[in-house]
VEXDREN-2710 file (C-alpha; in Angstrom, 1 decimal):
% VEXDREN-2710
k/r/px/py/pz
1/MET/13.3/-3.0/10.6
2/ASP/15.7/-1.4/8.2
3/GLN/16.2/-2.1/4.2
4/ALA/19.5/-4.1/4.8
5/SER/16.5/-7.1/5.3
6/ASP/14.0/-6.6/3.6
7/LYS/15.1/-5.4/0.4
8/THR/11.8/-5.9/-1.8
9/SER/9.7/-3.8/-0.2
10/ILE/8.7/-0.2/-2.0
11/SER/7.1/0.8/1.0
12/LEU/10.6/0.3/3.6
13/THR/12.8/1.5/0.6
14/ALA/10.6/5.3/0.3
15/GLY/10.2/5.8/3.5
16/GLY/13.9/5.6/3.9
17/ASP/14.7/7.7/0.8
18/LEU/11.7/10.6/2.6
19/PHE/13.4/10.2/5.5
20/MET/16.4/11.0/5.3
21/ARG/15.7/13.6/2.7
22/TYR/13.7/14.9/5.6
23/VAL/16.4/15.1/8.2
24/THR/19.4/16.1/6.0
25/ARG/17.3/19.0/4.3
26/THR/19.2/21.4/5.5
27/SER/23.5/21.7/4.8
28/ALA/23.3/23.2/8.8
29/VAL/24.2/20.0/9.4
30/GLU/27.7/20.1/7.6
31/TYR/28.7/22.8/10.0
32/GLU/27.8/21.2/13.2
33/ASP/29.7/19.0/15.8
34/PHE/29.0/15.0/16.4
35/ASN/26.5/16.4/19.2
36/SER/24.8/19.2/17.6
37/ALA/24.0/17.7/14.4
38/LYS/23.1/14.0/16.3
39/SER/20.3/16.0/18.3
40/ARG/19.5/17.6/15.5
41/PHE/18.9/14.7/14.0
42/LEU/17.3/12.5/16.3
43/GLU/14.5/15.4/16.7
44/ARG/13.5/15.2/13.2
45/ALA/12.9/12.1/13.2
46/GLY/10.9/11.6/16.3
47/LYS/8.7/14.7/13.9
48/PHE/9.3/12.3/10.4
49/GLY/7.8/9.6/12.8
50/GLU/4.8/12.0/14.4
51/ILE/3.7/12.8/11.1
52/SER/3.7/9.4/10.0
53/TYR/1.3/8.3/12.6
54/LYS/-0.9/10.5/11.9
55/ALA/-0.8/10.0/8.4
56/ARG/-3.5/6.8/8.8
57/LYS/-5.7/9.5/11.1
58/ILE/-5.9/11.8/7.9
59/ILE/-6.3/8.7/5.5
60/ALA/-9.4/7.5/8.2
61/MET/-10.8/10.5/8.2
62/LEU/-10.7/11.3/3.8
63/GLY/-12.3/7.8/3.4
64/GLN/-15.2/7.3/6.0
65/ASP/-17.0/11.1/3.9
66/PHE/-17.6/7.9/0.9
67/ILE/-18.5/5.3/3.2
68/SER/-22.4/5.1/4.0
69/ASN/-23.7/3.3/6.5
70/GLY/-25.0/0.1/5.2
71/CYS/-22.9/-0.4/2.3
72/THR/-20.3/-3.3/2.0
73/ILE/-16.9/-2.7/0.6
74/LEU/-14.5/-5.2/-0.4
75/VAL/-11.0/-5.4/1.2
76/HIS/-8.4/-7.4/0.3
77/GLU/-5.8/-9.0/3.1
78/GLY/-5.1/-12.6/2.4
79/ARG/-2.4/-15.8/2.6
80/PRO/0.2/-16.7/3.3
81/ASP/0.1/-14.1/6.8
82/ARG/-3.5/-14.9/7.4
83/SER/-4.1/-11.9/7.5
84/GLY/-7.4/-11.9/5.9
85/ILE/-8.9/-13.8/9.1
86/ARG/-6.9/-11.9/11.4
87/PHE/-8.8/-9.0/9.9
88/THR/-11.9/-10.3/9.8
89/ASN/-12.1/-10.9/13.8
90/GLU/-10.9/-7.8/14.7
91/LEU/-14.1/-6.4/12.7
92/ALA/-16.4/-9.4/14.2
93/LYS/-15.1/-8.8/18.3
94/LEU/-16.5/-4.7/16.8
95/ASP/-20.1/-6.4/15.8
96/VAL/-19.3/-5.4/12.1
97/PRO/-21.2/-7.8/9.7
98/VAL/-18.1/-9.3/7.9
99/LYS/-18.3/-12.2/5.5
100/LEU/-14.5/-14.2/4.2
101/LEU/-14.3/-14.4/1.3
102/ILE/-11.2/-17.1/-0.5
103/ASP/-9.5/-15.0/-4.0
104/LEU/-11.7/-17.3/-6.3
105/VAL/-14.9/-15.9/-5.4
106/VAL/-14.6/-12.1/-5.8
107/ALA/-16.2/-12.2/-9.0
108/TYR/-18.8/-14.6/-8.4
109/SER/-19.3/-11.8/-5.4
110/MET/-18.5/-8.2/-6.5
111/ASP/-22.6/-7.4/-7.4
112/GLU/-23.2/-7.9/-3.5
113/VAL/-19.8/-4.5/-3.4
114/ASP/-20.9/-1.4/-3.1
115/MET/-17.0/-0.2/-3.6
116/VAL/-13.6/-1.9/-2.8
117/PHE/-10.5/-0.7/-0.6
118/VAL/-7.1/-1.9/-0.7
119/GLY/-3.3/-0.5/0.5
120/ALA/-0.2/-0.6/-1.5
121/ASP/3.2/-1.3/-1.2
122/GLY/4.1/1.3/-3.5
123/VAL/2.3/4.2/-5.2
124/VAL/4.3/4.5/-8.0
125/GLU/4.7/7.1/-10.8
126/SER/2.0/6.5/-13.2
127/GLY/-0.1/6.9/-10.4
128/GLY/-1.0/2.7/-9.9
129/ILE/-0.4/0.5/-7.2
130/ILE/2.7/-2.1/-6.5
131/ASN/0.1/-4.2/-3.3
132/MET/-0.4/-7.8/-2.9
133/MET/-0.3/-10.7/-5.0
134/GLY/-4.4/-10.3/-5.9
135/THR/-5.2/-6.8/-6.3
136/TYR/-4.8/-6.3/-10.1
137/GLN/-7.1/-9.4/-10.4
138/ILE/-9.8/-7.6/-8.0
139/ALA/-9.6/-4.2/-9.7
140/LEU/-9.9/-5.7/-12.9
141/VAL/-13.6/-6.9/-12.4
142/ALA/-14.1/-4.0/-10.5
143/LYS/-13.4/-2.0/-13.0
144/SER/-15.5/-4.6/-15.6
145/MET/-18.4/-4.4/-13.1
146/ASP/-18.3/-0.3/-12.5
147/LYS/-17.3/-0.6/-8.9
148/PRO/-15.1/2.0/-7.5
149/VAL/-11.9/0.8/-6.3
150/TYR/-10.4/3.3/-4.0
151/VAL/-6.7/3.4/-2.8
152/ALA/-5.2/4.0/0.9
153/ALA/-1.3/5.2/1.3
154/GLU/1.1/6.8/3.0
155/SER/3.0/9.3/1.5
156/TYR/6.2/7.6/2.0
157/LYS/4.3/5.1/0.4
158/PHE/5.3/7.4/-3.1
159/ALA/7.9/5.3/-4.9
160/ARG/10.0/6.7/-8.0
161/LEU/9.4/3.7/-9.9
162/TYR/7.3/3.5/-13.3
163/PRO/6.8/-0.6/-13.8
164/LEU/5.9/-1.1/-17.2
165/ASP/4.2/-4.3/-16.9
166/GLN/3.7/-6.8/-14.4
167/LYS/7.9/-8.7/-14.7
168/ASP/9.5/-4.7/-14.6
169/MET/9.6/-5.1/-10.6
170/VAL/12.0/-6.4/-8.2
171/PRO/11.0/-9.4/-7.2
172/ALA/9.5/-10.1/-3.9
173/LEU/8.8/-13.7/-2.8
174/ARG/6.8/-15.6/-0.4
175/PRO/6.3/-19.7/0.7
176/VAL/3.8/-21.4/-1.2
177/ASP/2.5/-24.6/1.2
178/PHE/-0.6/-26.0/-0.9
179/GLY/-0.6/-28.7/2.0
180/VAL/0.3/-31.9/-0.6
181/PRO/3.6/-32.3/-1.9
182/ILE/4.5/-30.9/-4.6
183/PRO/7.2/-32.6/-7.7
184/SER/10.1/-31.2/-7.6
185/LYS/9.6/-30.8/-11.6
186/VAL/6.6/-28.5/-10.8
187/GLU/7.1/-24.6/-10.8
188/VAL/4.9/-22.8/-8.5
189/GLU/4.6/-19.4/-8.9
190/ARG/5.8/-17.4/-5.9
191/SER/5.1/-13.8/-6.0
192/ALA/4.0/-12.0/-3.3
193/ARG/2.7/-8.4/-5.4
194/ASP/1.3/-7.3/-8.5
195/TYR/1.0/-4.2/-10.0
196/THR/-2.5/-2.4/-10.2
197/PRO/-2.1/0.4/-13.8
198/PRO/-4.1/3.7/-12.9
199/GLN/-6.6/3.1/-14.9
200/TYR/-8.8/1.0/-12.7
201/LEU/-8.6/2.7/-9.5
202/THR/-10.6/5.9/-8.9
203/LEU/-9.1/8.0/-5.8
204/LEU/-6.3/7.9/-3.4
205/PHE/-6.6/8.0/0.5
206/THR/-3.4/9.8/1.6
207/ASP/-2.4/12.6/3.6
208/LEU/-1.8/14.5/1.2
209/GLY/-5.4/14.8/0.1
210/VAL/-8.0/12.7/-1.4
211/LEU/-5.7/12.1/-5.2
212/THR/-6.9/11.4/-8.6
213/PRO/-3.6/9.1/-10.2
214/SER/-2.8/11.2/-12.7
215/VAL/-1.8/14.3/-10.5
216/VAL/0.9/11.7/-8.2
217/SER/3.1/12.6/-10.5
218/ASP/2.9/16.0/-9.8
219/GLU/3.3/15.1/-5.5
220/LEU/6.1/13.5/-6.0
221/ILE/8.2/16.0/-7.5
222/GLN/7.1/18.2/-4.1
223/LEU/8.1/15.5/-2.3
224/TYR/11.5/15.5/-3.7
225/LEU/12.1/18.5/-3.4
END
C-alpha cells in the first residue's frame, strides 16, 4: 500500500516521510551514478525495514514491565473490520482469559479493569494520539476512574501534526452497517478515528523508550533532524 492508495493514513504518511529522510540523508547520492544510488537506497530501505520490524519487539519488552500476573487489561479493537473478534480468537488460542465487550459497556466495565492499552495511527506533536474511533471516550472514562492509559506506538508513527480539536484532522471515513435500511434524509456519522489529548494518556511505549506525552515534541525534533 502506498500513500496514493490511502491518503488519510497518518502512520503511512509519517512513516513515508521518515523513510525518505532516512534513505536520502547523505548528499553523496547527488554525485553517484544511477546504479550506485539505487544500491544505496535499497540497502537503506532494508535497514529501515529491520528497524520497523524490531520496533514492536522493543515495545512489547517495555510494556511487559508494567503488567503483573492476574491484571485485567482493556484494549480497544472494533468494527467495522471485526478486529476485536479476531483478536479475541487469538487470545483464546493462547488460553488467555478474555471477555469481548461492545463500546457501550466501557464505563460499566471500567471498575473491573487495571489498565487500558491502545495503539495509535499517529502520535502528534502535543503528545496526544489519533486512533480508531472510540479511543477518546475510553480514555475519558479511564481518566475519570483513575485507570492508567498506555499507548503502544512505533516511532515512525510520530507525525508533525497539531490537531486543536476532533474536527481538526483530515477526514477518514468508514462504511457503517446498522443492519437495517437508513432513510436517505438521515445523516450517518462515518468518521473512522478520533483525537485523544495528552492529558488523558499516562505513558507511551515506543521503540525510543517509555515516554511521557510531554516529551513527544522533543523526540519529533530529533527524528526529523
